[in-house]
C-alpha positions as CSV (number, residue, x, y, z in Angstrom):
1,N,13.1,-19.3,-7.8
2,W,11.2,-16.9,-10.0
3,E,10.3,-19.5,-12.6
4,D,8.7,-21.7,-9.9
5,A,6.7,-18.7,-8.7
6,L,5.5,-17.8,-12.2
7,A,4.6,-21.4,-12.9
8,M,2.5,-21.5,-9.7
9,H,0.8,-18.3,-10.7
10,R,-0.1,-19.8,-14.1
11,A,-1.2,-23.0,-12.5
12,V,-3.7,-21.2,-10.2
13,G,-4.8,-18.8,-13.0
14,F,-3.1,-15.6,-11.8
15,G,-2.5,-13.5,-14.9
16,R,-1.4,-10.4,-13.0
17,G,0.1,-9.5,-9.7
18,V,1.3,-6.7,-7.4
19,F,4.4,-7.0,-5.2
20,V,4.4,-5.0,-2.0
21,Q,7.6,-3.6,-0.4
22,P,7.8,-5.1,3.1
23,A,8.3,-2.7,6.1
24,N,11.6,-4.2,7.0
25,Y,13.2,-2.9,3.8
26,V,11.8,0.6,4.4
27,S,12.7,2.7,1.4
28,D,15.5,0.4,0.0
29,H,13.8,-0.9,-3.2
30,T,16.7,-2.9,-4.5
31,Y,15.0,-6.2,-4.1
32,L,11.6,-4.9,-5.3
33,K,13.2,-3.6,-8.5
34,E,15.0,-7.0,-8.9
35,A,11.7,-8.8,-8.5
36,L,10.0,-6.6,-11.1
37,S,12.9,-7.2,-13.5
38,R,12.3,-10.9,-13.4
39,V,8.6,-11.1,-14.2
40,P,6.6,-10.2,-17.3
41,R,6.5,-6.4,-17.3
42,A,2.9,-6.1,-18.6
43,S,1.6,-8.4,-15.9
44,Y,3.2,-7.2,-12.6
45,R,3.3,-4.0,-10.7
46,A,4.5,-3.0,-7.2
47,T,3.8,-0.8,-4.2
48,G,6.8,0.8,-2.7
49,I,7.6,2.8,0.5
50,I,8.9,6.3,0.2
51,D,9.9,9.1,2.5
52,D,11.9,12.3,2.1
53,S,15.1,10.2,1.7
54,V,13.9,8.9,-1.7
55,S,15.2,11.2,-4.5
56,D,13.1,12.4,-7.4
57,A,15.4,10.4,-9.7
58,E,14.7,7.3,-7.7
59,L,10.9,7.9,-7.9
60,L,11.3,8.0,-11.7
61,R,13.3,4.7,-11.6
62,L,10.6,3.1,-9.5
63,H,7.9,4.2,-11.9
64,E,9.9,2.9,-14.8
65,A,10.3,-0.4,-13.0
66,G,6.6,-0.8,-12.4
67,V,5.8,0.8,-9.1
68,R,2.3,2.3,-9.1
69,G,1.7,3.1,-5.4
70,V,3.2,3.9,-2.0
71,R,2.5,2.1,1.2
72,F,2.3,4.3,4.3
73,N,2.5,2.4,7.6
74,F,0.4,4.0,10.3
75,V,0.4,0.9,12.7
76,R,1.8,2.2,16.0
77,Q,3.8,-0.9,16.8
78,F,6.0,-0.3,13.7
79,K,6.8,3.3,14.6
80,M,6.9,4.3,10.9
81,A,3.9,6.7,10.6
82,P,4.9,9.7,8.5
83,S,4.4,13.2,10.0
84,P,1.5,15.2,8.5
85,E,4.1,17.2,6.6
86,S,6.0,14.2,5.2
87,F,2.8,12.5,4.3
88,A,1.6,15.6,2.3
89,R,5.0,15.9,0.6
90,S,5.0,12.3,-0.4
91,L,1.5,12.6,-1.8
92,E,2.5,15.7,-3.8
93,R,5.6,13.9,-5.2
94,I,3.6,10.8,-6.4
95,R,0.8,12.9,-7.9
96,P,2.6,13.4,-11.3
97,Y,2.8,9.6,-11.6
98,G,-0.8,8.9,-10.8
99,W,0.2,6.5,-8.0
100,Y,-2.1,5.4,-5.2
101,A,-1.6,5.8,-1.4
102,K,-1.9,2.4,0.3
103,L,-2.7,2.9,4.0
104,F,-1.5,0.2,6.3
105,I,-3.4,1.1,9.4
106,G,-5.3,-0.6,12.2
107,A,-8.6,0.0,13.9
108,D,-7.1,1.7,16.9
109,E,-5.1,4.2,14.7
110,L,-7.8,5.0,12.1
111,P,-9.7,7.6,14.2
112,D,-6.4,9.4,15.0
113,Y,-5.5,9.9,11.3
114,M,-8.9,10.6,9.7
115,E,-7.9,14.3,9.3
116,Y,-4.8,13.2,7.4
117,F,-7.0,11.3,4.9
118,R,-9.9,13.7,4.4
119,S,-8.0,16.0,2.1
120,V,-6.3,13.3,0.0
121,T,-7.5,13.3,-3.6
122,A,-5.1,10.6,-4.8
123,P,-6.5,7.1,-5.0
124,I,-6.4,5.5,-1.5
125,L,-6.2,1.8,-0.9
126,I,-7.0,0.7,2.7
127,D,-4.7,-2.3,3.4
128,H,-6.0,-5.5,5.0
129,M,-9.5,-4.2,5.4
130,G,-8.3,-1.6,7.9
131,R,-7.4,-4.4,10.3
132,T,-10.8,-3.7,11.8
133,P,-12.4,-6.7,13.7
134,P,-16.1,-7.2,13.9
135,N,-18.0,-4.8,16.1
136,H,-15.1,-2.4,16.5
137,P,-16.2,1.3,16.5
138,A,-13.6,2.0,13.8
139,R,-15.6,0.0,11.4
140,N,-17.8,3.0,10.9
141,V,-14.7,5.1,10.1
142,V,-13.8,2.6,7.4
143,I,-17.3,2.6,6.0
144,E,-17.3,6.5,5.9
145,M,-14.0,6.4,4.0
146,L,-15.3,3.8,1.5
147,K,-18.1,6.2,0.5
148,R,-15.6,8.4,-1.2
149,E,-14.9,7.9,-4.9
150,N,-11.2,7.7,-4.5
151,V,-11.1,5.0,-1.7
152,W,-10.7,1.3,-2.2
153,M,-10.1,-1.6,0.1
154,L,-7.8,-4.6,-0.1
155,L,-9.6,-7.7,1.0
156,G,-6.9,-9.6,2.7
157,N,-5.9,-11.1,6.0
158,S,-9.5,-11.6,6.9
159,H,-8.6,-14.5,9.1
160,R,-7.1,-12.0,11.6
161,M,-10.4,-10.2,11.9
162,S,-12.8,-13.1,11.8
163,A,-15.1,-14.0,14.6
164,Q,-14.8,-17.6,13.5
165,A,-11.8,-19.9,14.0
């Protein structure tokens, strides 16, 4: 339950958190909004998933609930990558809110989408370290992106890219 989760967060010293909309819910944010309604508003935010089916009114409701970014899934196996046009429309729609674009992408996809990302001026968060294993050529692409002022990286799931057991 929520109280147990919050107690665990307090016990380990977490004062703030970010919920992330999982891919299986796509753009149905019912559960995400429910989660945000059950935690301290000043301490928790969220990352949603949007596409052209999400109305402007729903974007406003998401912002009011605590959403501050959108996760775009470019990993091929999920078959959820937005078209260049849809990606651009989504970025334009989140601009008034100051939201960030979270890029869930892997090493094999990164080079294919670099042109998508070059013109993005919104804050960019590269999810899971770009899923780039050691010595993969795409690591240089990630490093190039990180030299930009608006690009950040989520340090997570490193066990999937480690050369060590």
